[in-house]
C-alpha angles and dihedrals in degrees: 000000000000114000094016116137137196113216137156113280121256129214090258091058098060099090090056091044089053087053091049089048091055090049088050093051092049090049091053090044089244131141113275121260118260116277092246094054094124090055090045090049090050092056092049095042106036113013107063122073087237110030117226097205133047125202127193121189133200108227121193122217092263090056096256115141107229100178151343148215126206125195141166136183115267136175131244115205095193090054095035084222142110120242136175114259116207104212099181139012117176137163124182113250095256092050094054119104095024101097099267094114093060091047093053091047091048089053092048091051093049088051087057088049091050091051093048092244119148101215145011122225131190144160134229130184114270090234092056094095093166092056092045089053092048094050091045090052087054089056096249119147129225136222119196112236139147115232117220132191123203119189114227096209 
């Protein structure tokens, strides 16, 4: 999309990012995010002296946010190295196929570079064939794993 930009999220973007996250959860057939997601994101992105989470948004020329990517530094025991974990990448249906995905991925990669991290890792559902084709076209490699969640309480 000509004129679209990828930029760091600003506090005023978070209500729309929360809407996009809800769309993303529905797309992945997951539980919806909590109703106070925008406030929770604000705390992670803007309140600490060293933010734990980074959020990049894809903004169309008319100012509409059509997608987002979130990422955070993590640690690999096997590599004994930090890396950037991309937790989410989502574009609205009409925004797909217009070059915004590669722009978001390039911004995530640049975030890793800026943090001095050697690689980016992420996951996608095995049924999401469009995303898998996209990531394969980028030259990314996949490892088959199953992701578990274990509640603490």
